[in-house]
C-alpha positions as CSV (number, residue, x, y, z in Angstrom):
1,X,-98.4,6.2,-137.5
2,X,-95.0,4.6,-137.2
3,X,-93.2,4.5,-133.8
4,X,-90.3,6.3,-135.4
5,X,-89.9,9.9,-134.4
6,X,-91.5,12.3,-136.9
7,X,-88.6,13.3,-139.2
8,X,-90.1,16.7,-140.0
9,X,-90.5,19.8,-137.9
10,X,-93.1,22.7,-137.7
11,X,-90.6,25.1,-136.2
12,X,-88.6,27.7,-138.0
13,X,-84.8,27.3,-137.8
14,X,-84.9,23.8,-136.2
15,X,-82.9,21.2,-137.9
16,X,-85.2,18.3,-138.7
17,X,-84.2,14.7,-139.2
18,X,-85.4,15.0,-142.8
19,X,-83.6,17.8,-144.7
20,X,-83.3,18.5,-148.4
21,X,-79.6,19.4,-148.7
22,X,-78.2,22.2,-150.9
23,X,-75.2,20.0,-151.6
24,X,-73.7,22.0,-154.5
25,X,-73.8,25.3,-152.7
26,X,-72.5,23.8,-149.4
27,X,-69.6,22.1,-151.1
28,X,-68.7,25.4,-152.7
29,X,-68.5,27.2,-149.4
30,X,-66.6,24.3,-147.7
31,X,-64.0,24.1,-150.5
32,X,-63.3,27.8,-150.1
33,X,-63.0,27.7,-146.4
34,X,-61.0,24.5,-146.2
35,X,-58.4,25.5,-148.8
36,X,-54.8,25.8,-147.6
37,X,-54.7,29.5,-148.3
38,X,-58.3,30.7,-148.3
39,X,-59.1,33.9,-150.1
40,X,-62.7,34.0,-149.0
41,X,-63.3,34.0,-145.3
42,X,-66.9,35.1,-145.0
43,X,-70.3,34.6,-146.6
44,X,-73.6,36.4,-146.1
45,X,-76.6,34.1,-146.5
46,X,-80.0,35.7,-147.4
47,X,-83.4,34.5,-148.4
48,X,-87.1,34.8,-147.5
49,X,-88.2,33.6,-144.0
50,X,-88.6,29.9,-144.1
51,X,-86.1,29.4,-146.9
52,X,-83.7,27.4,-144.7
53,X,-81.0,30.0,-144.0
54,X,-80.4,28.9,-140.4
55,X,-80.4,25.2,-141.1
56,X,-78.0,25.7,-144.0
57,X,-75.6,27.8,-141.9
58,X,-75.7,25.2,-139.1
59,X,-75.0,22.4,-141.5
60,X,-71.9,24.1,-142.6
61,X,-70.9,24.9,-139.0
62,X,-71.4,21.3,-138.0
63,X,-69.3,20.0,-140.8
64,X,-66.4,22.4,-140.0
65,X,-66.7,21.5,-136.3
66,X,-66.3,17.8,-137.1
67,X,-63.1,18.8,-138.9
68,X,-61.7,20.3,-135.7
69,X,-62.7,23.9,-136.2
70,X,-63.7,26.1,-133.2
71,X,-67.3,27.3,-133.9
72,X,-68.5,30.4,-132.1
73,X,-72.3,31.1,-132.3
74,X,-73.2,34.7,-131.5
75,X,-76.6,36.2,-130.6
76,X,-77.0,39.3,-132.8
77,X,-78.9,41.1,-130.0
78,X,-76.2,40.9,-127.4
79,X,-72.7,42.3,-126.7
80,X,-70.9,40.6,-129.5
81,X,-67.4,41.3,-128.4
82,X,-67.8,40.0,-124.9
83,X,-69.8,37.0,-126.2
84,X,-67.2,36.2,-128.8
85,X,-64.3,36.1,-126.3
86,X,-66.4,34.2,-123.7
87,X,-67.5,31.5,-126.2
88,X,-64.2,31.3,-128.0
89,X,-62.5,30.7,-124.6
90,X,-65.1,28.1,-123.6
91,X,-64.8,26.2,-126.9
92,X,-61.0,26.5,-126.7
93,X,-61.0,25.1,-123.2
94,X,-62.8,22.0,-124.5
95,X,-59.9,21.5,-126.9
96,X,-57.4,22.3,-124.2
97,X,-56.1,25.4,-126.0
98,X,-56.3,27.8,-123.0
99,X,-55.6,25.4,-120.2
100,X,-53.2,27.8,-118.4
101,X,-55.4,30.9,-119.0
102,X,-58.3,32.2,-117.0
103,X,-61.1,34.3,-118.3
104,X,-63.4,36.1,-115.8
105,X,-66.6,37.8,-117.0
106,X,-68.7,40.0,-114.8
107,X,-70.8,42.1,-117.1
108,X,-70.0,44.7,-118.3
109,X,-66.4,43.8,-117.3
110,X,-64.1,41.0,-118.5
111,X,-60.5,40.1,-117.8
112,X,-58.1,37.5,-119.1
113,X,-55.2,36.2,-117.0
114,X,-52.6,34.7,-119.3
115,X,-50.0,34.3,-116.6
116,X,-49.5,35.3,-113.1
117,X,-49.5,39.0,-112.8
118,X,-50.5,39.7,-116.4
119,X,-54.2,40.6,-116.6
120,X,-55.8,41.9,-119.8
121,X,-59.1,43.9,-119.5
122,X,-59.5,45.5,-123.0
123,X,-62.1,43.5,-124.9
124,X,-60.4,43.8,-128.3
125,X,-57.0,42.7,-126.9
126,X,-58.6,39.8,-125.0
127,X,-60.2,38.6,-128.2
128,X,-57.0,39.0,-130.2
129,X,-54.9,37.1,-127.6
130,X,-57.4,34.2,-127.8
131,X,-57.2,34.2,-131.6
132,X,-53.4,34.3,-131.5
133,X,-53.3,31.3,-129.3
134,X,-55.8,29.4,-131.5
135,X,-53.6,30.3,-134.6
136,X,-50.5,29.0,-132.8
137,X,-52.3,25.7,-132.2
138,X,-53.3,25.5,-135.9
139,X,-57.0,26.1,-135.2
140,X,-59.4,27.9,-137.5
141,X,-62.3,29.8,-135.9
142,X,-65.7,30.2,-137.4
143,X,-68.2,32.8,-136.2
144,X,-71.9,32.3,-137.0
145,X,-74.5,35.1,-136.6
146,X,-78.1,34.2,-137.3
147,X,-80.7,36.9,-138.4
148,X,-78.3,39.8,-138.2
149,X,-79.3,43.4,-138.2
150,X,-77.4,46.7,-138.6
151,X,-76.7,47.5,-134.9
152,X,-73.9,49.3,-133.2
153,X,-72.8,46.0,-131.6
154,X,-72.5,44.4,-135.0
155,X,-70.7,47.4,-136.3
156,X,-68.1,47.2,-133.5
157,X,-67.6,43.5,-134.0
158,X,-67.4,43.9,-137.8
159,X,-64.6,46.4,-137.4
160,X,-62.8,44.0,-135.1
161,X,-63.3,41.2,-137.5
162,X,-61.9,43.2,-140.4
163,X,-58.9,44.1,-138.3
164,X,-58.4,40.5,-137.3
165,X,-58.3,39.1,-140.8
166,X,-56.1,41.9,-141.8
167,X,-53.6,40.7,-139.2
168,X,-53.7,37.2,-140.7
169,X,-55.9,35.4,-138.2
170,X,-57.9,32.4,-139.5
171,X,-61.2,33.9,-138.5
172,X,-64.2,33.0,-140.7
173,X,-67.7,34.3,-140.7
174,X,-71.1,33.1,-141.7
175,X,-74.0,35.5,-141.2
176,X,-77.7,35.1,-142.2
177,X,-80.4,37.7,-142.6
178,X,-83.4,38.8,-144.6
179,X,-82.3,40.5,-147.8
180,X,-83.3,43.9,-146.7
181,X,-81.4,43.6,-143.4
182,X,-78.3,42.4,-145.2
183,X,-78.6,45.3,-147.6
184,X,-78.7,47.7,-144.6
185,X,-75.7,46.1,-143.1
186,X,-73.6,46.3,-146.3
187,X,-74.7,49.9,-146.8
188,X,-73.6,50.9,-143.3
189,X,-70.5,53.0,-143.6
190,X,-69.1,51.3,-140.5
191,X,-69.3,47.9,-142.1
192,X,-68.7,48.8,-145.8
193,X,-66.1,46.1,-146.2
194,X,-69.0,43.5,-145.9
195,X,-70.4,44.9,-149.2
196,X,-67.6,43.0,-150.9
197,X,-68.4,39.8,-149.1
198,X,-69.9,37.0,-151.3
199,X,-73.6,36.6,-150.8
200,X,-75.6,33.3,-151.0
201,X,-79.3,33.8,-151.8
202,X,-81.3,30.7,-150.9
203,X,-84.1,30.3,-153.4
204,X,-86.5,27.3,-153.8
205,X,-85.2,23.8,-153.1
206,X,-84.7,21.6,-156.1
207,X,-88.0,19.9,-156.9
208,X,-86.4,16.6,-157.8
209,X,-84.4,16.6,-154.5
210,X,-87.7,17.2,-152.6
211,X,-89.4,14.4,-154.5
212,X,-86.5,12.0,-153.8
213,X,-86.6,12.8,-150.1
214,X,-90.3,12.4,-149.8
215,X,-90.1,9.1,-151.7
216,X,-87.4,7.9,-149.2
217,X,-89.5,9.0,-146.1
218,X,-92.8,7.6,-147.2
219,X,-91.9,4.8,-149.5
220,X,-94.3,6.1,-152.2
221,X,-94.0,5.9,-156.0
222,X,-91.9,8.5,-157.8
223,X,-95.0,9.9,-159.4
224,X,-96.7,10.4,-156.0
225,X,-93.5,11.9,-154.5
226,X,-93.4,14.4,-157.4
227,X,-97.0,15.4,-156.6
228,X,-96.0,16.1,-153.0
229,X,-93.0,18.2,-154.2
230,X,-95.2,20.3,-156.4
231,X,-97.5,21.2,-153.5
232,X,-94.5,22.8,-151.7
233,X,-93.2,24.9,-154.7
234,X,-89.7,24.3,-153.3
235,X,-90.3,26.4,-150.2
236,X,-88.2,24.8,-147.4
237,X,-90.7,25.5,-144.6
238,X,-93.5,24.1,-146.7
239,X,-91.5,20.9,-147.3
240,X,-91.3,20.5,-143.5
241,X,-95.0,21.3,-142.8
242,X,-96.4,19.0,-145.5
243,X,-94.1,16.2,-144.5
244,X,-95.0,16.6,-140.8
245,X,-98.7,16.3,-141.4
246,X,-98.3,13.5,-143.9
247,X,-96.3,11.6,-141.4
248,X,-98.8,12.3,-138.6
249,X,-101.7,11.1,-140.7
250,X,-99.9,7.8,-141.3
251,X,-100.9,8.0,-144.9
252,X,-99.4,8.5,-148.3
253,X,-101.9,10.8,-149.9
254,X,-102.7,14.5,-149.6
255,X,-106.5,14.6,-149.3
256,X,-108.6,17.7,-148.8
257,X,-108.5,17.6,-145.0
258,X,-104.7,17.3,-144.9
259,X,-104.3,20.1,-147.6
260,X,-106.5,22.3,-145.5
261,X,-104.5,21.7,-142.4
262,X,-101.3,22.3,-144.3
263,X,-102.6,25.6,-145.7
264,X,-103.9,26.8,-142.4
265,X,-100.5,26.1,-140.7
266,X,-98.6,28.1,-143.4
267,X,-101.0,31.0,-143.1
268,X,-101.0,31.3,-139.3
269,X,-97.4,30.2,-138.5
270,X,-95.5,31.6,-141.4
271,X,-97.3,33.9,-143.8
272,X,-98.8,36.2,-141.1
273,X,-95.2,37.1,-140.2
274,X,-94.2,37.6,-143.9
275,X,-97.2,39.8,-144.5
276,X,-96.3,42.1,-141.7
277,X,-92.9,42.7,-143.3
278,X,-94.6,44.0,-146.5
279,X,-95.3,47.7,-147.1
280,X,-98.9,48.8,-147.9
281,X,-98.1,49.1,-151.6
282,X,-96.5,45.6,-151.7
283,X,-99.6,44.2,-150.0
284,X,-101.7,45.9,-152.6
285,X,-99.6,44.4,-155.4
286,X,-99.9,40.9,-153.8
287,X,-103.7,41.2,-153.5
288,X,-104.0,42.3,-157.1
289,X,-101.9,39.3,-158.3
290,X,-104.0,37.0,-156.1
291,X,-107.2,38.2,-157.7
292,X,-106.1,38.2,-161.4
293,X,-104.8,35.5,-163.8
294,X,-101.3,36.7,-163.4
295,X,-101.0,38.8,-166.5
296,X,-98.8,41.8,-165.6
297,X,-101.1,44.3,-167.3
298,X,-104.1,42.9,-165.4
299,X,-102.2,43.0,-162.1
300,X,-101.1,46.6,-162.8
301,X,-104.7,47.7,-163.6
302,X,-106.1,45.9,-160.5
303,X,-103.6,47.5,-158.2
304,X,-104.2,50.9,-159.8
305,X,-100.5,51.5,-160.4
306,X,-98.7,53.4,-163.1
307,X,-96.1,51.5,-165.2
308,X,-93.0,52.9,-163.4
309,X,-94.5,52.3,-160.0
310,X,-95.7,48.8,-160.9
311,X,-92.2,47.8,-162.2
312,X,-90.6,49.0,-159.0
313,X,-92.8,46.9,-156.8
314,X,-92.6,43.9,-159.2
315,X,-88.8,44.0,-158.8
316,X,-88.9,44.4,-155.1
317,X,-91.3,41.4,-154.6
318,X,-89.2,39.3,-156.9
319,X,-86.0,40.2,-155.0
320,X,-87.7,39.4,-151.7
321,X,-88.7,36.0,-152.9
322,X,-92.5,36.5,-152.9
323,X,-93.2,36.3,-156.7
324,X,-91.6,34.9,-159.8
325,X,-91.9,35.7,-163.5
326,X,-91.3,32.5,-165.5
327,X,-92.7,33.8,-168.7
328,X,-92.7,37.3,-170.2
329,X,-95.6,39.4,-169.1
330,X,-96.8,37.0,-166.4
331,X,-96.4,36.7,-162.7
332,X,-97.1,34.1,-160.0
333,X,-96.5,33.6,-156.3
334,X,-93.3,31.7,-155.3
335,X,-94.9,30.5,-152.1
336,X,-97.6,27.8,-152.0
337,X,-101.1,28.8,-150.9
338,X,-100.1,32.4,-150.7
339,X,-102.7,33.7,-153.3
340,X,-105.8,33.0,-151.2
341,X,-104.0,34.3,-148.1
342,X,-103.0,37.6,-149.8
343,X,-106.6,38.1,-151.1
344,X,-108.1,37.5,-147.7
345,X,-105.7,39.7,-145.9
346,X,-106.1,42.5,-148.4
347,X,-109.8,42.5,-147.9
348,X,-109.6,42.2,-144.1
349,X,-107.2,45.2,-143.8
350,X,-109.3,47.3,-146.2
351,X,-112.3,47.0,-143.9
């Protein structure tokens, strides 16, 4: 094994040294955000677990930070308004925007002193004063929220956000979440304006881009790199896992032992979480697909479903990123090594 640090990672959401970039999509977002008079100030990023949502969002945030933007990363489980003001103030202090101001936070209270004798304690007004100062200094502010859920805290912040952009503040938003969670957020009456926010759904990575990156990392032939790429099926997490074990093995070949280790890691550190998110009927569908040749009629018969019910679950699993239908009347799993996992789990849970 090389003395160089392993460029791959086994952790969800961690930005590895080796990343397959979604260049075209990223450039589209950046061009909209960086325009002189931006008409789009927010994007919702969705995709199956392990599709690279967090890494993609962070890459955008890093690029905008390099261009002088203030980036405020918020924890979706906390008090978003307090956290927003606190983090915006801290980042602004680094750029000497609020040098003459003082923010005091003593949960659940917060106060902003803008000049002697003038103290503001209302959270919304504190946040707006900070944004006003940033705007005066020509600064744009980006808020990032990872793995968002429809909570009362998000609802409150979303309403503040809508009001802020309505008042002309350069406040931008990137938010990631599973498709079902983003749908709950946009369906919430308190956040209905987000239903009009552009969505980016992260599907599989480009196979040629994966092969090119593997070829670069391992100095293998193009043919061998393409073989590696096919094993991942474009699943971002699988790209990292396969690359990690290949690097650790010091080899340039995926033998049976390495393939077994790769599959086991996907099963126990990725697919077990995905499986828990499925409904009993969705699990039944996946097991039936795993135990047939992929013909839709055979999957339907194996699952014991009627046509209308079958089509409903077929669509749901395609939307969630679990299965694909590349040819009429046929289905297959979008995730590598998922068929044996679905079959095994189906039998285990039936016992």
